[in-house]
C-alpha positions, 0 to 999 in steps of 0.5 A: 397249633397252640399259641401262648396267651401274652401276659397282661400289661398294665396301662399305668404303673400304680403305687399301692394304696395306703390303708388304715391301720388295723387298730383303727379298723378294729375300733370302727368295727367295735364302735357301737354307733356304727353297727347297731342292731335292734334288740329282739322284740319281747316274746319272740324266739330270740328274746328272753322273757321272765314269767316269775320262775328262775329269775337268775337265768333271766337276768343273766340272759338279759344282761348278755343281750343288753351287753351285746346291744350296748345298752346303758343302765338307763336303757336297761331300766326302760327295756327290762319291763317289756320282757316281763309278764304283765302282773310282774311289770306292775309289781316291779314298777312299784319298787322304790329302786325302779322309781329311782332308776337304780339298776343294781338295787333293782336287780337285787330286789327282784332276786329277793322277791322271786328267790322262792321260784329260783332254782339257782338261788335255792341250789346254792344254800346250806340247806340244799347242800345238807339235803343233797348229802343225805339223799340216797343214791346208786353207785353209778351216781356217786360221781355226779353227787361229788361234782354237785357237792364240790360245786355248791360247797365252793360257791358257799365258801366264796359267799362266806 
């Protein structure tokens, strides 16, 4: 014989609790002092490192990493040297912008020093575009050429 189970009854009547508004909760979540994690250690798989090649890519990854971890320009100056190879550290520490702790000038100077081994800086030049235009290619690669040419030309026009 089947007996239905009775509905549970509350011993006390309770009122719904008031909760924090969504905007306050969001502020707590994005507050950099609450959920702060340590940056990846230099020369580990998740960390970016600079070996002297493709400085633009390194700086972009480093900027993303420091933004994610909420570092100020002062902290970036202290941390960035740990992600270079030893001989590069010496060269960077000798720069005036490093000694003056001017992050933006330091970035410009590093890009200037390492531009010869930086494919991004070489790619977006008039010389590269001219070489690309005169290079022979198969019919199958014409679409790729068109996309590359447009992309580079657009950046050069913006640079002007």
